C-alpha positions in Angstrom: 23.0 20.5 -4.7 21.7 23.1 -2.2 21.6 26.3 -4.3 20.1 28.7 -1.8 18.8 28.9 1.8 16.4 31.6 2.9 15.6 32.1 6.6 13.1 34.5 8.2 12.6 35.1 11.9 14.3 31.9 13.2 15.8 32.5 16.7 18.6 35.1 16.1 18.2 35.1 12.3 15.8 37.9 11.3 16.5 37.8 7.6 19.1 35.7 5.7 19.4 34.9 2.1 22.4 32.6 1.4 23.6 31.5 -2.1 25.6 28.3 -2.2 27.8 26.6 -4.7 29.1 23.1 -5.3 32.3 21.7 -3.9 33.3 22.3 -0.3 32.0 25.2 1.8 33.0 25.8 5.4 31.1 27.8 8.0 33.1 29.2 10.9 32.6 31.6 13.7 33.0 32.0 17.4 31.0 29.9 19.8 27.4 31.2 20.1 27.5 33.1 16.8 24.6 31.0 15.4 26.1 28.1 13.5 23.8 25.7 15.2 20.8 28.0 14.6 21.6 27.9 10.8 21.7 24.1 10.9 18.5 24.0 13.0 16.8 26.2 10.3 17.9 23.9 7.5 16.8 20.8 9.4 13.4 22.4 9.8 13.2 22.9 6.0 14.2 19.3 5.5 11.2 18.0 7.6 12.7 17.9 11.0 10.7 18.3 14.2 9.2 21.8 14.6 9.4 23.7 17.8 7.7 27.0 18.8 11.0 28.1 20.4 12.5 28.4 16.9 10.4 31.5 16.2 12.2 34.7 16.7 11.0 36.6 19.8 8.0 38.8 19.1 7.2 37.3 15.8 4.1 35.2 14.9 6.0 32.8 12.7 9.3 32.0 11.1 10.1 30.5 7.7 12.9 28.5 6.0 13.2 27.9 2.3 15.8 25.6 0.8 16.3 25.6 -3.0 17.8 22.4 -4.4 19.0 21.4 -7.8 18.7 17.7 -8.6 19.7 15.4 -11.4 16.7 14.3 -13.6 17.0 10.7 -12.5 17.3 11.5 -8.7 14.9 9.2 -6.7 13.4 12.3 -5.0 11.9 13.3 -8.3 10.0 10.0 -8.5 8.6 10.7 -5.0 7.4 14.1 -6.2 5.7 12.6 -9.2 4.1 9.8 -7.1 2.6 12.5 -4.9 1.3 14.7 -7.8 3.8 17.5 -7.0 5.2 19.5 -9.9 8.6 18.2 -10.9 10.2 21.5 -11.7 13.9 22.1 -12.5 14.5 23.3 -8.9 13.0 21.6 -5.9 11.9 24.1 -3.3 11.3 22.9 0.2 9.5 25.4 2.5 8.6 25.1 6.1 6.6 27.7 8.2 6.9 27.5 12.0 4.3 29.3 14.0 4.8 30.6 17.5 1.9 28.4 18.8 3.8 25.3 17.8 2.0 24.6 14.5 4.0 24.1 11.3 3.2 24.0 7.6 5.2 22.3 4.9 5.4 22.9 1.2 7.3 21.4 -1.8 7.3 23.5 -5.0 4.5 25.6 -3.4 2.3 22.5 -2.9 1.2 21.9 0.7 2.5 18.5 2.0 2.8 16.6 5.2 5.9 17.0 7.3 6.7 13.3 6.8 6.7 13.7 3.0 8.9 16.8 3.4 11.3 14.7 5.5 11.2 11.8 3.1 12.2 14.1 0.2 14.7 16.1 2.1 16.4 13.0 3.6 17.1 11.8 0.1 18.8 15.0 -0.9 20.6 16.2 2.2 22.4 14.3 5.0 23.5 16.0 8.2 26.3 14.4 10.2 27.4 15.4 13.6 28.9 13.9 16.8 25.5 13.1 18.1 23.7 12.4 14.8 21.2 9.6 15.0 20.3 9.6 11.3 22.0 8.8 8.1 24.5 6.0 8.3 24.0 5.6 12.1 20.6 4.3 11.4 20.8 0.5 11.0 18.0 0.6 8.5 20.3 2.4 6.0 23.2 -0.1 6.3 21.9 -2.7 3.9 21.1 -0.1 1.2 24.6 1.5 1.6 26.3 -1.9 1.2 24.2 -2.7 -1.9 25.1 0.7 -3.4 28.8 0.1 -2.6 28.7 -3.4 -4.1 26.7 -2.1 -7.2 24.1 -4.8 -6.4 21.1 -2.9 -7.9 20.4 -5.6 -10.4 20.5 -8.4 -7.9 18.4 -6.5 -5.4 15.9 -5.7 -8.1 15.7 -9.4 -9.0 15.1 -10.3 -5.3 12.5 -7.7 -5.0 10.7 -8.9 -8.1 11.0 -12.5 -7.0 9.7 -11.6 -3.5 6.7 -9.8 -5.0 6.0 -12.8 -7.3 6.3 -15.1 -4.2 4.0 -12.9 -2.2 1.4 -12.9 -5.0 1.6 -16.7 -5.3 1.2 -17.0 -1.5 -1.7 -14.7 -1.4 -3.4 -16.6 -4.3 -2.7 -19.9 -2.6 -4.1 -18.7 0.8 -7.2 -17.3 -0.9 -7.8 -20.6 -2.7 -7.2 -22.6 0.5 -9.8 -20.5 2.2 -12.3 -21.1 -0.6 -11.7 -24.8 -0.6 -11.9 -25.0 3.2 -15.2 -23.1 3.1 -16.4 -25.4 0.4 -15.3 -28.5 2.3 -17.1 -27.2 5.4 -20.3 -27.0 3.5 -19.8 -30.1 1.3 -22.1 -32.5 3.3 -24.9 -30.0 3.2 -24.3 -29.2 -0.4 -24.4 -32.9 -1.4 -27.5 -33.5 0.7 -29.2 -30.5 -1.0 -28.2 -31.6 -4.5 -29.4 -35.1 -3.8 -32.7 -33.9 -2.3 -33.5 -31.3 -5.0 -32.1 -33.5 -7.7 -34.7 -36.1 -6.9 -37.4 -33.4 -6.6 -36.4 -31.9 -10.0 -38.1 -28.6 -9.4 -39.2 -26.6 -12.5 -39.9 -22.9 -12.9 -43.7 -22.3 -13.0 -44.5 -25.8 -11.8 -46.1 -24.6 -8.5 -48.7 -22.5 -10.4 -49.5 -25.4 -12.8 -49.9 -27.9 -9.9 -52.0 -25.4 -8.0 -54.4 -24.9 -10.9 -54.6 -28.6 -11.6 -55.3 -29.3 -7.9 -58.0 -26.7 -7.8 -59.6 -28.2 -10.9 -59.5 -31.8 -9.5 -61.0 -30.6 -6.2 -63.8 -28.9 -8.1 -64.4 -32.0 -10.1 -64.5 -34.1 -6.9 -67.0 -31.8 -5.3 -69.3 -31.7 -8.4 -69.3 -35.5 -9.0 -72.6 -36.2 -7.0 -74.4 -33.4 -8.8 -73.5 -34.9 -12.2 -74.7 -38.3 -11.0 -78.0 -36.8 -9.9 -78.4 -35.0 -13.2 -77.6 -38.3 -15.1 -80.2 -40.1 -13.1 -82.8 -37.5 -13.9 -82.0 -37.5 -17.6 -81.2 -41.2 -18.1 -82.6 -43.0 -15.1 -86.0 -44.9 -14.6 -87.8 -41.6 -14.3 -86.1 -40.1 -17.3 -88.7 -37.8 -19.2 -87.5 -38.6 -22.7 -89.2 -42.1 -23.1 -92.5 -40.8 -21.8 -92.4 -37.7 -24.0 -91.5 -39.9 -27.0 -94.4 -42.3 -26.3 -96.8 -39.3 -25.9 -95.6 -37.8 -29.2 -96.1 -41.1 -31.0 -99.8 -41.3 -29.8 -100.5 -37.8 -30.8 -98.9 -38.3 -34.2 -101.3 -41.3 -34.8 -104.2 -39.0 -33.9 -103.0 -36.4 -36.4 -102.8 -39.1 -39.0 -106.5 -39.9 -38.2 -107.3 -36.3 -38.9 -107.0 -34.6 -35.5 -104.7 -31.9 -36.8 -105.2 -29.7 -33.8 -102.5 -31.7 -32.0 -99.9 -30.7 -34.5 -98.5 -27.7 -32.5 -98.2 -29.9 -29.5 -96.4 -32.5 -31.4 -94.0 -29.9 -32.8 -93.3 -28.7 -29.2 -92.7 -32.2 -28.0 -90.3 -32.9 -30.9 -88.4 -29.8 -30.0 -88.3 -30.8 -26.3 -86.9 -34.3 -27.3 -84.3 -32.6 -29.4 -83.4 -30.4 -26.5 -83.2 -33.4 -24.2 -80.9 -35.2 -26.6 -78.6 -32.1 -26.7 -78.7 -32.0 -22.9 -77.7 -35.7 -22.8 -74.9 -35.0 -25.1 -73.7 -32.1 -23.0 -73.9 -34.3 -20.0 -71.9 -37.1 -21.6 -69.3 -34.5 -22.6 -69.2 -33.1 -19.0 -68.9 -36.7 -17.7 -65.9 -37.3 -19.9 -64.3 -34.1 -18.8 -64.9 -34.8 -15.2 -63.6 -38.3 -15.4 -60.5 -38.3 -13.1 -58.4 -40.7 -11.1 -58.5 -39.9 -7.3 -54.8 -41.0 -7.2 -53.9 -38.1 -9.5 -55.3 -35.5 -7.0 -53.3 -37.2 -4.3 -50.1 -37.2 -6.5 -50.6 -33.5 -7.4 -51.1 -32.6 -3.8 -48.0 -34.6 -2.7 -45.9 -32.9 -5.3 -47.2 -29.5 -4.5 -46.7 -30.0 -0.8 -43.2 -31.4 -1.4 -42.2 -28.3 -3.5 -43.5 -25.9 -0.9 -41.8 -27.7 2.0 -38.5 -27.6 0.2 -39.0 -23.9 -0.6 -39.6 -23.1 3.1 -36.5 -25.2 4.1 -34.3 -23.3 1.7 -35.8 -19.9 2.4 -37.0 -19.3 -1.2 -40.0 -19.7 -3.5 -40.9 -22.9 -5.4 -39.6 -21.2 -8.5 -36.4 -20.4 -6.7 -35.6 -24.1 -5.9 -34.1 -24.6 -9.4 -31.7 -21.8 -8.6 -30.8 -23.3 -5.2 -30.1 -26.6 -6.9 -27.9 -24.9 -9.5 -26.0 -23.0 -6.9 -25.2 -26.0 -4.7 -24.3 -28.0 -7.8 -21.9 -25.2 -8.8 -20.5 -25.3 -5.3 -19.7 -29.0 -5.6 -18.2 -28.3 -9.1 -16.2 -25.5 -7.6 -14.9 -27.8 -4.9 -13.8 -30.3 -7.4 -12.2 -27.7 -9.7 -11.0 -25.7 -6.7 -9.0 -28.7 -5.4 -7.4 -29.0 -8.8 -6.6 -25.3 -8.9 -5.3 -25.6 -5.3 -2.8 -28.2 -6.5 -1.7 -26.0 -9.4 -1.3 -23.0 -7.0 0.8 -25.1 -4.7 3.1 -25.9 -7.5 3.3 -22.3 -8.6 4.1 -21.1 -5.0 6.8 -23.7 -4.8 8.4 -22.5 -8.1 8.1 -18.9 -6.9 9.8 -19.8 -3.6 12.6 -21.6 -5.5 13.1 -18.6 -7.8 13.2 -16.3 -4.7 15.6 -18.5 -2.9 18.0 -18.6 -5.9 17.9 -14.8 -6.3 18.3 -14.2 -2.6 21.2 -16.6 -2.5 22.9 -14.8 -5.3 22.3 -11.5 -3.7 23.6 -12.8 -0.3 26.8 -14.0 -2.0 27.3 -10.6 -3.6 26.7 -8.9 -0.3 29.3 -11.1 1.4 31.9 -10.0 -1.2 30.8 -6.3 -0.9 31.0 -6.5 2.9 34.6 -7.7 2.8 35.5 -5.0 0.3 33.7 -2.2 2.2 35.4 -3.3 5.5 38.8 -3.0 3.8 38.1 0.2 2.0 36.9 2.0 5.2 39.7 0.4 7.2 42.2 2.0 4.8 40.8 5.4 5.7 41.1 5.0 9.5 44.8 5.3 10.2 45.0 8.9 9.0 42.0 9.7 11.1 43.8 8.6 14.2 41.8 5.4 14.3 44.6 3.1 13.2 44.0 0.5 15.9 40.2 0.5 15.2 38.4 -1.8 12.9 35.3 -1.3 10.8 33.3 -4.5 10.4 30.2 -5.2 8.2 28.2 -7.6 10.3 26.5 -9.8 7.7 23.8 -12.2 9.2 22.1 -14.7 6.8 18.8 -16.3 7.6 17.6 -18.4 4.7 14.2 -18.9 6.4 13.6 -15.1 6.1 11.3 -14.1 3.3 11.6 -10.4 2.6 11.9 -8.0 -0.3 15.5 -7.3 0.8 16.5 -10.9 0.8 18.0 -13.2 3.5 20.4 -10.7 5.0 20.6 -8.5 8.0 23.4 -5.9 7.6 24.8 -3.8 10.4 27.9 -1.7 10.6 30.0 -2.6 13.7 33.3 -1.1 14.9 36.0 -2.2 17.3 37.7 0.9 18.7 40.6 -0.8 20.4 42.3 -4.3 20.2 40.9 -6.7 22.7 37.6 -4.9 23.1 34.3 -6.3 21.8 33.0 -5.1 18.5 29.5 -3.6 18.4 27.1 -1.2 16.6 28.5 2.1 15.6 26.3 4.2 17.8 26.9 2.1 20.9 30.7 1.5 20.7 32.2 4.7 19.2 32.5 7.9 21.2 31.2 11.2 19.7 34.5 12.1 18.0 35.2 8.5 16.9 31.7 8.2 15.5 32.2 11.3 13.4 35.4 10.1 11.9 34.0 6.6 11.2 31.1 8.2 9.4 33.5 10.5 7.5 35.5 7.4 6.3 32.3 5.7 5.3 31.1 8.7 3.4 34.4 9.0 1.5 34.2 5.4 0.5 30.5 5.6 -0.5 30.6 9.1 -2.0 30.0 8.0 -5.6 27.7 5.1 -4.8 24.4 6.0 -3.4 25.3 9.1 -1.4 23.0 12.0 -0.9 24.1 14.9 -3.2 24.4 17.3 -0.3 26.5 16.3 2.8 26.6 18.6 5.9 29.2 17.9 8.6 28.6 19.6 11.9 31.9 20.0 13.9 33.1 16.5 13.2 36.6 17.7 13.9 35.8 18.5 17.6 38.5 17.2 19.9 41.1 16.6 17.3 43.8 18.8 15.8 47.0 18.8 13.8 47.4 15.8 11.5 44.0 14.4 12.3 42.2 17.6 11.5 44.2 17.9 8.3 43.2 14.3 7.4 39.6 15.2 8.0 39.9 18.3 5.8 41.5 16.3 3.0 38.8 13.7 3.1 36.1 16.4 3.1 37.8 17.9 0.0 37.8 14.5 -1.7 34.1 14.1 -1.0 33.5 17.6 -2.5 34.8 16.3 -5.8 31.7 14.1 -6.0 29.0 15.8 -3.8 28.3 19.2 -2.3 29.9 19.4 1.1 29.1 22.0 3.8 31.2 21.8 7.0 30.8 23.6 10.3 34.3 23.6 11.8 36.6 25.0 14.4 39.7 23.5 12.8 41.8 25.8 10.6 43.2 22.7 8.8 39.6 21.9 7.6 38.7 25.5 6.8 41.8 25.9 4.6 40.6 23.0 2.4 37.4 24.6 1.3 36.7 26.4 -2.0 34.4 28.9 -0.2 34.4 30.2 3.4 31.3 31.7 5.2 31.7 33.5 8.5 28.9 33.4 10.9 28.8 36.2 13.4 26.5 38.2 15.6 25.6 41.8 14.8 23.9 44.5 16.8 21.0 46.0 14.9 20.1 49.5 15.9 22.4 49.9 18.9 20.8 48.3 21.9 17.7 47.1 20.0 18.5 43.4 19.3 21.2 41.0 18.1 21.0 39.0 14.9 23.1 36.2 13.3 24.7 37.3 10.1 26.5 35.1 7.4 29.3 36.8 5.4 31.2 35.2 2.5 34.9 35.8 3.0 37.3 36.9 0.3 41.0 36.0 0.3 42.2 38.5 2.9 39.3 38.2 5.2 39.6 34.4 4.9 43.2 34.6 6.0 42.2 36.7 9.0 39.5 34.2 10.0 41.9 31.2 9.7 44.4 33.2 11.8 41.7 33.7 14.5 41.0 30.0 14.5 44.7 29.3 15.0 45.4 32.0 17.6 42.2 32.4 19.5 40.9 35.7 20.9 44.0 37.7 20.0 45.2 37.4 16.4 49.0 37.9 16.1 51.2 38.5 13.2 52.6 35.0 13.7 49.0 33.6 13.5 48.5 35.5 10.2 51.7 34.2 8.8 50.7 30.6 9.8 47.3 31.1 8.3 48.8 32.4 5.0 51.2 29.4 4.9 48.4 26.9 5.6 46.2 28.4 2.9 49.0 28.5 0.4 50.0 24.9 1.1 46.4 23.7 0.6 45.9 25.8 -2.4 
């Protein structure tokens, strides 16, 4: 409920602190006293559009604070928690309007956006008037109102969950289809690459080994003629070893004959022959090492060139070719497994769609029953509101191809104001006074099923009187058994039904200085006098006071 309203420097209100109670409270006063200003101030606190003209003349800013008491499970508290706003016992909405047009919004002293303030305020307080374009006039609220009336929370929850599951399945399917399409587009190139590199079979480190082998073989090839020349020198016709061996034998014979002076020379020749033998062995070993097949060099070069060409083609190093092969092989494997997963996702999406369709069908059937019951319930309220020839119709359109969290249905409240005329949307067909009474009938029916805890009615009794005004008063009183009701009224029949009566009047502050709007709670006698004024007009007569006393006593 709305516990308190505090207003500072808003139009004619310089300072106002208003305590409120549950049940039904009426606000009355002469035209121009400031009733609309008070509602404008409250609308500002609830997140309504700001306007520099709201600031009291000569002031830099104005402020409105609304203190609200909510049930622990009220949806507005979840909104507060979702936005990291302290979820205190009272919810305090505060709006500051500056004279330059700027506004600032606060919830529980935390700065918030005007849109969040409006979201929270709209869940707590509904304002209804002849030209109201919010609340139940808004088509967007009709489906939720019908669901609340039909107690379809469970069914709507199942549809919402099924829709989410279907959306997730559709997203997963679309993502997989995109992957498979991408893989298919690159399939030919991937297969060609896998075939090419599969035949090449690149290995990490292979380029370095081939390069070193090629360099060795080229070196051997370049040195082959030198080795042949050395071989000819050591082992050819002019080889020194045979001549030196023959010389050494002759000298050894001379030594045997006693010419010992040749011994040092023989020793030297023997050492030279040994050295030549070692040189020949080294040459033989070198020849074995240098033995190569020219075809091997050609094969090494072909392999090396093939690896480097493939590396250039794929924009990588030779060592990176194995990774390229692995990647394209994986792409082909992904395509194969992806097509299998795609099939599984199609099955899952079809199952999710079937589950959604069944849940939406069940909800739609429940809405059809609730629509019929709501039409009858509202219709039963209309005769007393001087709308006996009118009809209230819940227009229920079903489109089974529609996939939405709310199901197949489009719901809109229509009315037919007179027999033979076409039915149509509330706001288009009903006049201002008729609209107010239709909305009142709706709120009476919906009071304990999804209604905001605070309902404010702004002169919905305009243009009616007598029995109709009394019927409006009785219905407002019925509403007040379940929610807090504040009614701005000119009808004494309505004012008499309230538990509390607030008089809105203008006061002169410091004679000749300025006027201000003042709100005064009325006790029994003062209340009787105000009801008498509402009955009589400008001049309150004894007859009017007697009529007021009778009206209050009858209602009481």
